[in-house]
MARMIVEX-588838 format. One record per residue (C-alpha): residue in three letters; x, y, z; residue number from 0. Coordinates in Angstrom, 3 decimals, always signed. Layout:
N
  residu        c1        c2        c3  num
     Ala         X         Y         Z  NUM
...
//
This chain:
489
  residu        c1        c2        c3  num
     Met   +73.273  +198.986   +69.776    0
     Pro   +76.338  +199.142   +67.419    1
     Pro   +75.988  +202.014   +64.831    2
     Gly   +74.547  +200.985   +61.492    3
     Thr   +72.733  +197.869   +62.734    4
     Gly   +69.295  +199.671   +62.205    5
     Ile   +68.232  +198.264   +65.482    6
     Arg   +67.255  +200.575   +68.354    7
     Asp   +66.544  +199.729   +71.938    8
     Ala   +63.553  +201.711   +73.523    9
     Ala   +65.396  +201.598   +76.795   10
     Thr   +68.325  +203.790   +75.478   11
     Thr   +66.888  +205.542   +72.347   12
     Pro   +64.303  +208.307   +72.510   13
     Ile   +61.245  +208.124   +70.276   14
     Ile   +61.461  +211.917   +70.004   15
     Pro   +64.961  +213.025   +70.516   16
     Gly   +65.989  +216.508   +71.587   17
     Phe   +64.583  +219.007   +73.967   18
     Phe   +61.037  +217.621   +74.094   19
     Pro   +60.166  +216.914   +77.809   20
     Asp   +57.057  +216.114   +79.881   21
     Pro   +55.386  +214.067   +77.209   22
     Ser   +51.636  +213.487   +77.300   23
     Val   +49.749  +211.234   +74.928   24
     Cys   +46.291  +210.232   +73.856   25
     Arg   +44.796  +207.927   +71.271   26
     Val   +41.885  +208.566   +68.942   27
     Gly   +41.059  +205.382   +66.972   28
     Glu   +44.418  +204.266   +65.352   29
     Asp   +46.086  +207.663   +65.811   30
     Tyr   +48.230  +208.808   +68.775   31
     Tyr   +48.777  +212.507   +69.575   32
     Leu   +51.487  +213.770   +71.914   33
     Val   +52.490  +217.217   +73.415   34
     Asn   +55.628  +218.422   +75.269   35
     Ser   +56.622  +221.249   +77.461   36
     Ser   +57.997  +224.396   +75.721   37
     Phe   +58.913  +226.772   +78.420   38
     Glu   +59.928  +230.192   +77.084   39
     Tyr   +59.958  +229.174   +73.522   40
     Ala   +57.300  +230.448   +71.026   41
     Pro   +55.239  +229.069   +69.457   42
     Gly   +54.380  +226.899   +72.443   43
     Ile   +53.649  +223.283   +73.009   44
     Pro   +54.770  +221.119   +70.020   45
     Ile   +52.258  +218.540   +69.001   46
     Trp   +53.017  +215.157   +67.237   47
     His   +51.260  +212.433   +65.482   48
     Ser   +51.932  +208.732   +65.234   49
     Arg   +50.280  +205.560   +64.096   50
     Asp   +52.606  +203.106   +66.126   51
     Leu   +53.982  +205.182   +69.057   52
     Arg   +57.396  +204.630   +67.589   53
     Glu   +57.720  +207.027   +64.725   54
     Trp   +56.369  +210.620   +65.159   55
     Thr   +55.722  +213.607   +62.862   56
     Gln   +55.301  +217.181   +64.318   57
     Leu   +51.971  +218.465   +63.239   58
     Gly   +52.605  +221.973   +64.530   59
     Asn   +52.393  +223.860   +67.809   60
     Val   +49.349  +224.456   +70.019   61
     Leu   +50.084  +228.030   +71.093   62
     Thr   +50.762  +230.037   +67.966   63
     Arg   +49.104  +233.469   +68.741   64
     Glu   +49.830  +236.272   +71.107   65
     Ser   +46.483  +235.830   +72.676   66
     Gln   +47.447  +232.299   +73.621   67
     Phe   +50.997  +232.788   +74.790   68
     Pro   +52.954  +236.112   +74.054   69
     Ala   +56.285  +235.586   +72.474   70
     Gly   +59.450  +236.970   +74.054   71
     Val   +58.039  +237.703   +77.566   72
     Ser   +59.236  +234.545   +79.511   73
     Glu   +62.622  +234.136   +81.232   74
     Ala   +64.620  +231.029   +80.679   75
     Ser   +62.951  +227.775   +81.882   76
     Arg   +59.629  +229.626   +82.656   77
     Gly   +56.629  +230.043   +80.352   78
     Ile   +54.677  +226.909   +79.528   79
     Tyr   +55.102  +223.893   +81.770   80
     Ala   +53.863  +220.172   +81.321   81
     Pro   +50.785  +220.041   +79.147   82
     Thr   +48.417  +217.108   +79.192   83
     Ile   +46.392  +216.177   +75.885   84
     Arg   +43.133  +214.314   +76.068   85
     His   +40.233  +213.774   +73.450   86
     Arg   +36.611  +213.472   +74.425   87
     Asp   +33.471  +213.680   +72.111   88
     Gly   +35.273  +214.792   +69.012   89
     Thr   +37.182  +217.665   +70.822   90
     Phe   +40.809  +217.690   +71.844   91
     Phe   +41.780  +219.378   +75.143   92
     Val   +45.318  +220.482   +76.123   93
     Val   +45.630  +221.690   +79.719   94
     Gly   +48.764  +223.370   +80.895   95
     Thr   +50.496  +225.933   +83.165   96
     Asn   +51.801  +229.442   +82.332   97
     Val   +54.067  +229.972   +85.269   98
     Asp   +54.523  +233.706   +84.223   99
     Arg   +50.810  +234.240   +85.241  100
     Gly   +51.074  +233.024   +88.754  101
     Gly   +51.111  +229.355   +87.829  102
     Glu   +47.620  +229.581   +86.200  103
     Gln   +46.116  +226.490   +84.807  104
     Phe   +44.570  +226.909   +81.304  105
     Val   +42.764  +224.758   +78.716  106
     Val   +42.641  +225.105   +74.951  107
     Thr   +40.627  +223.151   +72.581  108
     Ala   +40.490  +222.183   +68.964  109
     Thr   +38.598  +219.673   +66.591  110
     Asp   +41.814  +219.234   +64.562  111
     Pro   +45.042  +218.571   +66.463  112
     Ala   +46.979  +220.505   +63.884  113
     Gly   +44.915  +223.544   +64.826  114
     Pro   +43.827  +226.210   +65.182  115
     Trp   +43.498  +225.865   +68.884  116
     Ser   +41.153  +228.131   +71.030  117
     Asp   +42.158  +230.988   +73.158  118
     Pro   +42.826  +229.826   +76.680  119
     Ile   +40.163  +229.152   +79.234  120
     Val   +41.889  +230.061   +82.594  121
     Phe   +41.248  +228.706   +85.958  122
     Pro   +42.374  +231.075   +88.730  123
     Gly   +42.790  +229.869   +92.264  124
     Leu   +44.709  +226.706   +91.277  125
     Gly   +48.257  +227.707   +91.853  126
     Gly   +50.664  +224.975   +90.807  127
     Ile   +51.958  +223.157   +87.818  128
     Asp   +51.400  +219.963   +85.694  129
     Pro   +47.539  +219.706   +85.349  130
     Asp   +45.517  +216.809   +83.985  131
     Leu   +42.031  +216.413   +82.870  132
     Ala   +39.847  +213.427   +83.535  133
     Trp   +35.965  +212.799   +83.211  134
     Asp   +33.955  +210.573   +85.667  135
     Asp   +31.263  +208.207   +84.459  136
     Asp   +28.601  +211.161   +84.747  137
     Gly   +30.718  +213.397   +82.507  138
     Thr   +32.159  +215.610   +85.289  139
     Cys   +35.282  +216.829   +84.483  140
     Tyr   +38.277  +216.913   +87.146  141
     Leu   +41.394  +219.004   +87.016  142
     Thr   +44.151  +217.335   +88.910  143
     Tyr   +47.378  +219.210   +89.419  144
     Cys   +50.621  +219.666   +91.436  145
     Ala   +49.660  +222.200   +93.994  146
     Leu   +52.087  +224.791   +95.391  147
     Asp   +49.430  +226.895   +97.197  148
     Glu   +50.227  +227.501  +100.953  149
     Ala   +46.355  +227.131  +101.578  150
     Leu   +46.662  +223.603  +100.583  151
     Arg   +49.800  +222.710  +102.848  152
     Pro   +48.863  +219.494  +104.853  153
     Ala   +49.493  +219.441  +108.598  154
     Asp   +52.865  +217.845  +108.131  155
     Gly   +54.073  +220.947  +106.197  156
     Ser   +54.810  +219.110  +102.952  157
     Leu   +54.573  +220.840   +99.586  158
     Pro   +53.935  +220.245   +96.710  159
     Val   +50.932  +217.817   +97.073  160
     Ile   +48.468  +216.475   +94.322  161
     Ala   +45.370  +218.455   +94.377  162
     Gln   +42.057  +218.216   +92.518  163
     Ala   +38.977  +220.366   +91.660  164
     Arg   +35.868  +219.826   +89.520  165
     Val   +35.661  +222.245   +86.659  166
     Asp   +33.231  +223.443   +84.089  167
     Leu   +35.094  +223.598   +80.803  168
     Glu   +32.254  +225.051   +78.909  169
     Arg   +31.840  +228.098   +81.225  170
     Gly   +35.524  +228.223   +82.496  171
     Leu   +34.395  +227.792   +86.150  172
     Leu   +35.666  +225.903   +89.213  173
     Ile   +32.792  +223.979   +90.591  174
     Glu   +34.422  +223.488   +93.911  175
     Lys   +37.602  +224.709   +95.896  176
     Pro   +40.563  +222.547   +95.325  177
     Arg   +41.316  +219.654   +97.829  178
     Val   +44.362  +217.464   +98.452  179
     Ile   +43.948  +213.930   +97.141  180
     Trp   +47.676  +212.599   +97.335  181
     Gln   +50.832  +213.661   +99.159  182
     Gly   +52.983  +211.175   +97.173  183
     Ser   +54.627  +207.816   +98.066  184
     Gly   +57.268  +209.319  +100.214  185
     Leu   +59.880  +210.646   +97.691  186
     Ala   +60.353  +214.231   +97.159  187
     His   +58.390  +216.563   +94.727  188
     Pro   +55.267  +214.669   +93.826  189
     Glu   +54.098  +216.192   +90.614  190
     Gly   +52.940  +215.429   +87.172  191
     Pro   +49.653  +213.571   +88.013  192
     His   +47.687  +211.892   +85.440  193
     Leu   +44.332  +209.753   +86.078  194
     Tyr   +43.118  +206.804   +84.120  195
     Arg   +40.232  +204.411   +84.431  196
     Arg   +40.902  +200.689   +83.932  197
     Gly   +38.066  +198.363   +84.991  198
     Asp   +36.848  +199.207   +88.453  199
     Trp   +40.076  +201.160   +89.380  200
     Trp   +41.041  +204.728   +88.961  201
     Tyr   +44.980  +204.941   +88.653  202
     Leu   +46.860  +208.062   +89.708  203
     Leu   +50.238  +208.136   +88.062  204
     Thr   +52.814  +210.555   +89.348  205
     Ala   +56.419  +211.841   +88.918  206
     Glu   +58.455  +211.928   +92.073  207
     Gly   +62.026  +212.439   +93.295  208
     Gly   +62.493  +215.615   +91.345  209
     Thr   +63.420  +215.803   +87.557  210
     Glu   +67.017  +215.181   +88.117  211
     Arg   +68.982  +211.952   +88.903  212
     Gly   +66.261  +210.905   +91.444  213
     His   +63.328  +211.031   +89.170  214
     Ala   +60.825  +208.075   +89.294  215
     Val   +57.404  +207.027   +88.390  216
     Cys   +54.983  +206.315   +91.038  217
     Val   +51.271  +205.116   +91.025  218
     Ala   +48.305  +204.719   +93.362  219
     Arg   +44.792  +203.484   +92.779  220
     Ser   +41.269  +204.062   +94.010  221
     Arg   +37.694  +202.831   +93.464  222
     Ala   +36.601  +206.617   +92.963  223
     Ile   +38.281  +209.466   +90.761  224
     Asp   +38.599  +211.667   +93.892  225
     Gly   +40.274  +208.931   +96.124  226
     Pro   +41.191  +207.835   +98.582  227
     Phe   +44.307  +206.478   +96.841  228
     Glu   +46.368  +203.488   +98.000  229
     Pro   +49.856  +203.228   +96.592  230
     Thr   +51.352  +199.917   +95.079  231
     Pro   +53.868  +198.229   +97.294  232
     Ala   +56.204  +198.280   +94.236  233
     Asn   +56.658  +202.063   +94.211  234
     Pro   +58.420  +203.511   +92.456  235
     Ile   +57.442  +201.432   +89.510  236
     Phe   +60.092  +202.909   +87.203  237
     Ser   +63.469  +204.741   +87.828  238
     Arg   +67.076  +204.688   +86.801  239
     Arg   +68.283  +206.398   +89.979  240
     Ser   +71.625  +205.215   +91.302  241
     Thr   +72.353  +202.995   +88.269  242
     Gly   +75.020  +203.327   +85.555  243
     Phe   +72.396  +203.020   +82.920  244
     Pro   +73.080  +205.434   +79.925  245
     Val   +69.543  +207.098   +80.312  246
     Gln   +68.893  +208.902   +83.527  247
     Asn   +66.420  +211.331   +85.142  248
     Thr   +63.460  +208.997   +83.865  249
     Gly   +59.985  +209.999   +84.976  250
     His   +57.144  +212.260   +84.192  251
     Ala   +55.123  +209.578   +82.310  252
     Asp   +51.817  +209.243   +80.802  253
     Leu   +49.962  +206.083   +79.859  254
     Val   +47.800  +205.240   +76.907  255
     Ala   +45.568  +202.175   +75.903  256
     Arg   +46.283  +200.699   +72.449  257
     Pro   +43.665  +199.545   +70.073  258
     Asp   +44.565  +195.872   +70.905  259
     Gly   +43.924  +196.392   +74.600  260
     Glu   +47.580  +196.508   +75.540  261
     Trp   +49.032  +199.628   +77.338  262
     Ala   +52.053  +201.840   +76.672  263
     Met   +53.875  +204.548   +78.630  264
     Val   +55.860  +207.645   +77.285  265
     Tyr   +58.255  +209.378   +79.630  266
     Leu   +61.257  +211.648   +79.827  267
     Gly   +64.854  +210.829   +80.138  268
     Val   +68.319  +212.377   +79.375  269
     Arg   +71.337  +210.994   +77.907  270
     Pro   +74.235  +212.332   +80.139  271
     Arg   +77.877  +212.142   +78.772  272
     Gly   +81.244  +213.000   +80.155  273
     Phe   +83.111  +212.746   +83.439  274
     Thr   +81.164  +213.081   +86.731  275
     Pro   +78.422  +214.354   +87.255  276
     Gly   +77.683  +213.610   +83.697  277
     Phe   +76.330  +216.378   +81.409  278
     His   +73.129  +216.358   +79.412  279
     Val   +72.770  +218.910   +76.609  280
     Ala   +70.069  +217.833   +74.418  281
     Gly   +67.521  +218.402   +77.047  282
     Arg   +64.929  +215.951   +78.530  283
     Glu   +63.832  +213.703   +75.694  284
     Thr   +60.651  +211.473   +75.040  285
     Phe   +61.100  +207.683   +75.520  286
     Leu   +58.586  +204.729   +75.163  287
     Ala   +57.918  +201.742   +77.278  288
     Arg   +55.205  +199.094   +77.313  289
     Ile   +52.911  +198.217   +80.271  290
     Ala   +51.946  +194.857   +81.587  291
     Trp   +49.254  +194.592   +84.236  292
     Val   +50.064  +192.284   +87.159  293
     Asp   +47.416  +191.971   +89.994  294
     Asp   +45.749  +195.206   +88.567  295
     Trp   +48.967  +197.159   +88.877  296
     Pro   +50.996  +198.457   +86.022  297
     Val   +54.399  +197.061   +85.454  298
     Val   +57.066  +198.878   +83.123  299
     His   +59.071  +197.166   +80.408  300
     Thr   +61.543  +198.960   +78.076  301
     Asp   +62.800  +195.992   +76.008  302
     Asp   +60.958  +196.922   +72.664  303
     Val   +62.998  +197.193   +69.504  304
     Leu   +62.277  +200.429   +67.714  305
     Pro   +62.610  +201.268   +63.969  306
     Asp   +65.521  +202.867   +62.502  307
     Arg   +66.527  +206.168   +64.189  308
     Ala   +64.404  +209.212   +63.791  309
     Asp   +65.257  +211.315   +60.744  310
     Thr   +66.382  +214.691   +62.217  311
     Ala   +68.304  +216.062   +59.318  312
     Phe   +66.870  +218.885   +57.308  313
     Val   +67.788  +221.381   +54.684  314
     Asp   +65.628  +224.537   +54.409  315
     Asp   +66.013  +227.277   +51.674  316
     Phe   +62.733  +228.792   +52.808  317
     Ser   +61.208  +228.560   +49.232  318
     Ser   +58.056  +227.183   +50.409  319
     Pro   +55.240  +229.540   +52.058  320
     Gly   +55.351  +229.606   +55.833  321
     Leu   +58.012  +228.137   +58.370  322
     His   +58.234  +224.551   +59.360  323
     Pro   +56.750  +223.953   +62.906  324
     Arg   +60.356  +222.937   +64.035  325
     Tyr   +61.242  +226.720   +64.341  326
     Val   +60.863  +228.579   +67.601  327
     Ser   +62.334  +231.688   +69.216  328
     Pro   +63.259  +232.373   +72.816  329
     Asp   +62.928  +236.033   +72.611  330
     Gly   +60.200  +237.346   +70.285  331
     Ala   +57.942  +236.371   +67.210  332
     Leu   +59.226  +234.337   +64.273  333
     Pro   +60.006  +236.162   +60.972  334
     Asp   +58.262  +235.596   +57.664  335
     Ala   +59.797  +233.653   +54.767  336
     His   +61.304  +235.929   +52.040  337
     Pro   +59.224  +235.929   +48.893  338
     Ala   +62.476  +235.202   +46.782  339
     Gly   +63.709  +232.556   +49.053  340
     Gly   +65.586  +232.750   +52.303  341
     Val   +64.266  +234.403   +55.627  342
     Ala   +64.583  +238.025   +56.579  343
     Leu   +65.947  +237.967   +60.044  344
     Gly   +65.646  +240.614   +62.780  345
     Ser   +67.005  +240.711   +66.266  346
     His   +64.967  +237.807   +67.482  347
     Glu   +66.398  +234.373   +67.152  348
     Leu   +65.025  +232.000   +64.630  349
     Ala   +65.895  +228.734   +66.428  350
     Val   +65.679  +224.916   +66.202  351
     Arg   +65.972  +222.416   +68.967  352
     Val   +69.223  +220.201   +68.964  353
     Arg   +67.977  +216.719   +68.174  354
     Asp   +71.341  +214.645   +68.397  355
     Leu   +74.409  +214.153   +70.459  356
     Arg   +76.798  +214.841   +67.421  357
     Trp   +75.575  +217.123   +64.766  358
     Arg   +76.537  +219.819   +62.311  359
     Phe   +74.644  +223.065   +61.607  360
     Glu   +75.236  +225.480   +58.708  361
     Ala   +73.900  +228.860   +57.994  362
     Arg   +74.337  +230.292   +54.382  363
     Val   +74.471  +234.184   +54.309  364
     Tyr   +75.552  +237.027   +52.229  365
     Ala   +79.098  +238.243   +53.311  366
     Ser   +77.811  +241.708   +53.757  367
     Ala   +75.265  +240.676   +56.468  368
     Ala   +75.787  +241.363   +60.183  369
     Val   +74.570  +237.993   +61.525  370
     Ala   +75.088  +235.643   +64.383  371
     Leu   +74.662  +231.933   +64.643  372
     Arg   +74.142  +230.940   +68.438  373
     Val   +74.036  +227.675   +70.374  374
     Arg   +72.006  +228.493   +73.363  375
     Leu   +70.980  +226.848   +76.616  376
     Asp   +69.799  +230.145   +78.092  377
     Glu   +70.729  +233.806   +78.087  378
     Arg   +73.632  +233.350   +80.323  379
     His   +75.043  +230.294   +78.647  380
     Trp   +75.713  +230.323   +74.922  381
     Tyr   +78.393  +230.081   +72.168  382
     Glu   +78.057  +231.939   +68.928  383
     Ile   +79.862  +232.814   +65.684  384
     Thr   +79.163  +236.222   +64.296  385
     Leu   +79.770  +237.669   +60.798  386
     Asp   +80.226  +241.469   +60.629  387
     Gly   +82.263  +243.798   +58.554  388
     Gly   +83.969  +240.940   +56.551  389
     Ala   +85.225  +239.111   +59.633  390
     Ala   +83.958  +236.242   +61.771  391
     Glu   +84.206  +235.990   +65.336  392
     Val   +83.455  +233.276   +67.965  393
     Arg   +82.253  +234.475   +71.349  394
     Ala   +81.212  +232.639   +74.465  395
     Arg   +79.181  +233.591   +77.596  396
     Ile   +79.309  +231.400   +80.721  397
     Gly   +77.432  +233.086   +83.479  398
     Pro   +78.548  +236.512   +84.062  399
     Leu   +81.728  +236.149   +81.866  400
     Glu   +81.765  +236.917   +78.064  401
     Ala   +84.906  +236.639   +75.894  402
     Ser   +85.991  +236.187   +72.386  403
     Ala   +87.545  +232.866   +71.441  404
     Gly   +89.002  +233.656   +68.107  405
     Ser   +88.385  +235.347   +64.742  406
     Ala   +89.147  +235.042   +61.107  407
     Pro   +88.480  +237.071   +57.946  408
     Ala   +85.621  +236.129   +55.552  409
     Thr   +85.967  +236.424   +51.894  410
     Gly   +83.701  +236.113   +48.791  411
     Ala   +80.078  +237.190   +48.208  412
     Val   +78.520  +234.323   +50.192  413
     Val   +79.630  +232.723   +53.602  414
     Thr   +78.478  +229.586   +55.382  415
     Leu   +78.762  +229.797   +59.209  416
     Val   +79.202  +226.486   +60.695  417
     Val   +79.081  +224.754   +64.156  418
     Glu   +79.695  +221.169   +64.961  419
     Ala   +79.201  +219.122   +68.081  420
     Val   +81.982  +216.470   +68.099  421
     Asp   +83.661  +214.210   +70.545  422
     Ala   +84.878  +215.906   +73.883  423
     Thr   +88.621  +216.434   +74.354  424
     His   +88.284  +217.379   +78.103  425
     Asp   +85.915  +214.953   +79.767  426
     Gly   +82.870  +217.015   +78.769  427
     Pro   +79.821  +215.732   +76.831  428
     Asp   +81.310  +217.205   +73.683  429
     Asp   +83.233  +219.989   +71.898  430
     Leu   +81.490  +222.655   +69.969  431
     Arg   +83.664  +223.848   +67.090  432
     Phe   +82.934  +226.984   +65.065  433
     Gly   +84.105  +227.909   +61.597  434
     Leu   +83.258  +229.098   +58.172  435
     Val   +83.125  +228.101   +54.493  436
     Asp   +83.898  +231.050   +52.085  437
     Ala   +85.884  +231.728   +48.890  438
     Asp   +89.128  +230.671   +50.597  439
     Gly   +87.618  +227.191   +51.582  440
     Asp   +86.661  +225.888   +54.892  441
     Arg   +88.453  +226.450   +58.345  442
     Trp   +87.807  +226.132   +62.067  443
     Ile   +88.128  +229.224   +64.324  444
     Ala   +87.618  +227.915   +67.815  445
     Ala   +86.502  +224.854   +69.729  446
     Leu   +84.839  +225.150   +73.154  447
     Asp   +83.975  +222.628   +75.892  448
     Gly   +80.404  +221.679   +75.699  449
     Arg   +79.737  +221.089   +79.413  450
     Tyr   +79.212  +224.802   +79.980  451
     Leu   +76.070  +224.640   +77.843  452
     Ser   +74.679  +221.779   +79.924  453
     Thr   +71.753  +221.695   +82.370  454
     Glu   +74.149  +220.414   +84.998  455
     Val   +76.094  +223.685   +84.706  456
     Ala   +73.393  +226.191   +83.876  457
     Gly   +70.403  +224.667   +85.677  458
     Gly   +66.906  +224.990   +84.306  459
     Phe   +64.735  +222.670   +82.392  460
     Thr   +65.504  +223.174   +78.747  461
     Gly   +68.040  +221.774   +76.313  462
     Arg   +70.164  +223.415   +73.498  463
     Thr   +68.824  +225.193   +70.578  464
     Ile   +70.602  +226.699   +67.573  465
     Gly   +69.418  +230.092   +66.458  466
     Val   +70.274  +232.767   +63.886  467
     Arg   +69.666  +236.329   +64.199  468
     Ala   +70.608  +239.881   +62.883  469
     Leu   +73.199  +241.751   +64.836  470
     Gly   +71.800  +245.227   +64.355  471
     Ala   +68.692  +246.896   +63.475  472
     Thr   +68.949  +246.141   +59.807  473
     Ala   +67.356  +242.914   +58.689  474
     Val   +69.472  +240.329   +57.188  475
     Arg   +68.731  +237.448   +54.819  476
     Val   +69.631  +233.866   +55.531  477
     Thr   +69.431  +231.916   +52.222  478
     Ala   +69.484  +228.361   +53.717  479
     Leu   +69.939  +226.424   +56.936  480
     Arg   +71.139  +222.781   +57.203  481
     Tyr   +71.239  +220.346   +60.081  482
     Thr   +72.967  +217.106   +59.907  483
     Pro   +73.317  +214.281   +62.617  484
     Leu   +76.934  +213.039   +62.658  485
     Gly   +76.014  +209.636   +64.111  486
     Gly   +77.916  +207.725   +66.735  487
     Glu   +74.912  +207.450   +69.166  488
//
């Protein structure tokens, strides 16, 4: 849609922009709750609330304590995968995978979705990812997941497969050994299973084709929760593969019934930019579609009009107690807000997810500080501007290579470090330009090609974050952070 029209098309515009992948949603009365994967970042599993499936507010994060998910122990694109959120008899359940613990499946519970959430109930012996919870008519709970266990490998040698086991959530026990219930529709990597009851049918929704350009949504159905399942002749029921559509990698969906009896679907997608192969930098984002039922099969439609764009801008002077739930860290626990305003940083990054394709981020610090502002995809792919000893320097790391891209003196008592994502000059998705504002005014130091901070270059499952941290052992104080979308999307 043209900029400034106030009209957004659900097919091309995320309802939760930025690095918020693998959405799962449930409804309680008139309220919807949604969770996303968080990988190595702590606190883990962001949780959102909406009344209309279109505008979302982050309530907090599910995994906020060391006993739930230790901060700073996961490598890039590991940690917490693909949670599912469900509600039953006044209790919220989130089931997910911690791949750092042998791909164990765990469940946490809460009566208030804003938390606190319980310590994990762990189900050993279910090696895999992407778990789902569903309850049969007699109240028996079924945990269905993407199995990677060699013991479940079918005769044709295919892995992964969709497996299932009955579980006792109260005692944290497996009631039976896992068994294969579905091998997919024929595309690669069947994963992300979700089960739903509608009328006399149980529907099994899966992601297939891999989470890259071949990603797709498939469905099968059965009269029983444990199968056998038959696929729809229309599989995949949703995909953007092999098209020129501006949103790609669409898949990993979840369905929800609305109060009016209609159904909706949330799914992930990416917005690649630049010359081939196209580079996505904001990560896998959450999108919305509506579902029509034709001959008792779901049909996906993405033609809804959304409200005006999500408000992603913020200014934080850390004068309020506690940190906003937007803040995460890839390498350790979050700092505490400073009692006199500002936040005292250690060597761990205080980071936020990038929410837009064009944006500006500012960190206001004292000139005497030794501090870095980093745009990160992972530990081997980042750009940063540092302030140390009265000088600012821009540095870049791409794989095994690290180099300086420019420097400048910094003057005055207070300095603002700046990075902007702007239009690309060399066929990449964008340029990242770094500079500062000080007593001598504002100036740019270096501009770097954004493609090297993309998933297509670095690999993995995450998107960009912007973080600040102290350079040395001495804590430094950041007095304000500001994030501003620059439009043009």
